[in-house]
N, C-alpha and C positions, 0 to 999 in steps of 0.2 A: 507753308504749303509744300516746300521741297521735302521736308521730313515726312509729311503726310503721303505724298506720292511715292517717295522712295520706299516707305514701309509697305505701301500697297503692292508695288511690283515685286518686292522681295517675298511678301506673303504668297502672292500668286505663284511664284516660282517654287516655293517650298511645298505647295500643295501637290506638286509632281514628284516629290521625294517618296521613295518606297516606304519609308518608315511612317510618314504621315498617312499614306493610303491605308496601311495596315492598322494604324491606330484608329482611323475613322471607321473601321469595321467593328471595333469592339463595342461601342455604344449601339451600333446597329442591331447586334444580336439582342441586346436588352430591349430596344425599342420594338423590334419585331415581336418578341415574346410578349411584351406588354400589350401591343396593339391586337395581336391575335387572341390573347387571353381575354381581354376586355370585350373584343368583338364576339368571341364565342359565347361568353356569359351574358352579355347585356345588349347585343346589337338588335335582336328582334324585339326585345322589350322596349328599348329606347325608341326605335322607329315606330312601333305601334303606339307608344305613349305620345310621341310628337304628332303623329297623324291624328290621334283622337283629340289632342289639344287644338290643332288647326281646325278640325271639323266643328269643334265646340264654339268657336268664335263666330258670332252672328255677322260681323262685318266682313270676315273672310268668306263666309258662306255666300254672301251676296256677290263678292268678287268672283268666286268659283262659278257661280251660276251665270254670271255675265260672260266669263271666258268660255263656258260650255256652249253658250249661244253662238259663239264664233267658231265652233268646231274643235276647241281645245279639249283634250282628253282629261283624265284624272290627274290634276296638278299635284295633289297631295302625295301621290305615289312617288313623284320625283322630288318634291320640295322637302318632304319629311326626312329622307336620308341625307339630303344636302345640309339641312339645319343640324342634324345630329353630328355629321362630319365636321362642320365648321365650329360646333360647340366643343367637340372633343379635340380639335386641332390645337387650341391654346394649351390644353393640358399636356399634350404630347410635346409641344415646343418647350414648355417649361421643364418637363422631365428631361428632355434631350439636352437642354442647356445645362442643367445641373450635372447630368452624366458627363458631358464634355468637360465641364469645369473640374469635376472630381477625377475623371479617368484620363483625359487627354491634355488639358491645359498645362498641368505641371510638366508632362513629358515634352510638349511642344515648346514651352518656355525654356526648358533645359536644352533642347536641340538648338534653338536660336542662340542661347547664351554660349553653348559649347562651340558653335561654328563661327559666331561673329563677335561675341563679347566675352572671350575667354579671360581677359585681364580685368574685367569689371568686378570690383570688390562686392562681396555679398554681406550686407549689414543686417539682414533678416529682421526687418522692421514690422513684420506681420506674422502672427502665429497661425497654426491650423485652426485653433478654436475661434480666434477673432475673425479669420476668413470665413469660417462656417457661419458665424453669427451675421457677418456682413452679407453673405449670399442669401441666407434665409430671410433677413430683414428686407433686402432689396426685392426678393421674390414675392414676399407678402405684400409689399407696396404695389408691385406690378399687378398682382392678382386683384387687389382692391381697385386699382385704376381700370383694369380690364372689366370687372363686374360693373362698375359705375358707368363705363362708356358703352356697354352693350346696347342700350336703346339707341344710341347715336349711330350704330352700325347700319340701321335701317335707312339712313340718309346716304345715297350712293357716293358722294365725294368723300365723306368721312370714313367710310369703311376702307378706303384706300390709303388713308392717312393715319388714323388712330392706332390700329394694331402695329404697323411697323414702328411708329414712334414709341409705343410701350415696349416692344421687343428691343428696340435700339437703346432705350434708356436702361433696361435691365441688362443687356449685353455689356454696355459701357460700365455699369456699376460692378458687375461680377468680374469681367475679364480684366479690366484695368487694375483692380485690386490684386487679383491673383498674379498678374504679370510682375507687379512691383513688390509683392510681399517678401520674396526671397532676397532681392538685391538692394532695395532701397530702405532707408530708415523711415521711421514714421514721419519725421519732419520733411524729408525729401519727397515722400509720397504725397503729403499735403501740398507741398510747393508745386509738384508736377500737376496735380489736380487743379490747382489754382491757375497756373500758367496755360495749361493745354486742355482745359475742360471743354472748350468749344470743338476742338479737333477730335478729342476722344469721343465726344457725343456724336459727332459727324460719322466717325467710323461705326459706332453702334447703330445709328439710323440707317446707314447705307447697307450694312449687313442685315439689318432688320428687313429692308425691302428685298434684299436678295433671298432671305428666308421665306418671303411670301410667295416666291415662284412655285415651290412644290405643291401649293394648294391647288394648282391647275391639275396636277396628277391625281389628287384626291377626288376632285370633281369628275374628271374623266373616268375614274374607276367606277363611278356610279353609272355612267353612260355605257362604258365597255365592261360589263360585268365579268366577261370571260377573262379579261386581263387584270382584274382587281387584285388578285393574289400577287401579281408581279408589280403593279403600279404602287401599291402601298409600301412594300419594302424599299422600292426605288425612291419614293418620296421621302421616307425616313432617312435613307442614306444621304440624300441631297441635303436635308436639314443638317445632318451631322457634319457633312463636308463643309457646308457654309459656316457652321459654328467653328469648325477647325480652322478655316480661313480667317475667321474673326479673331480667334486666339493668336494666330500667327501675326496678323496685322497689328493687334494690340502689343504683342511681344516685341516686334521690330520697332514700333513707334515708342513704346514706353521705355525700353532699355536704351534706345538712342537718345531719347529726351533726358534720361537719367545720366547718360554719359556726357551730354552737353552741359547739364547742370553742374556736374562735378568739375568739368573742365573750366567753366566760367568761374566757379568758386576758387579753383586753384590759380587762375590767372589774375584775380584781384589782389594787388599788393597789400601787405598789412598796413594798417593806418599808422602814419608817422606820429611820433609824440609831438605835442604842441610846442612851439618855440618858447624858449625861456623869455620871460618878460623882464626888461631892465628895471632895476630898482630905482625908486624915487628918492629924492634927497631926504625927505622926512623919514624914510625907512632905514637910512644908514645910521647906525649907532656909533658914536665915537668910541675909540678904544680907551680903556681906563689907563690913566697915567701911573707909572710906578711910584711908590712912596719915596719921599726925599729923606 
């Protein structure tokens, strides 16, 4: 717990570092370009298609008619953009996570290592290729879990639990590997994952819930259409900053855990050789007598 909280406060303090703030703006440019480009090309088509899909469901038509009897206006005009936004949101989160892992995570880990763990030996137990395969495999599993859990999002309590859990698991898998790839050996990385898996997953889940906060800005962008252009980049930047905070949290925790692991290994004295066993009488051979 002490290592967990110490890494949290250090990561929060590092987020105020000018270098971290500048690095957080680099993926923002990519995210804004991607969001605006996709919105320009497919927003009207996606909203129209979603509205047509909602109107084609007979069960929902009965619900809309019942709401209209109570004076509620056209629900589809508000619900269709919201569904499109919430459907596109996971894609943007995944792309943002990969962008942070590729562009920011190595720089942030290097910053933490330079300022706090300058004497920590780098054993380079993970290569760029294996790290890419690890990230792509974890992302694929997260997407599969996301698609399979989409029907459960209609249940109000689960929509507040499942997405942060999936993002938290994905963040834990990607960030923890990237943090330890440069400094830890493969055996050390597996040992840290075994000893600290619960705390590393907790970091991922907490940052996953923190990453769910910008969705309020996306929803308010539909209500306040005049501020939509401002709210969307702001939400994307908050996502990026949260993921940068997650990278710093994992960096402080993972490198401190590696330092403790090596200190414990160095403190263990080498095993003493087993004591010599006394010879039994039957094992003693008489010396040969010299010839007379």
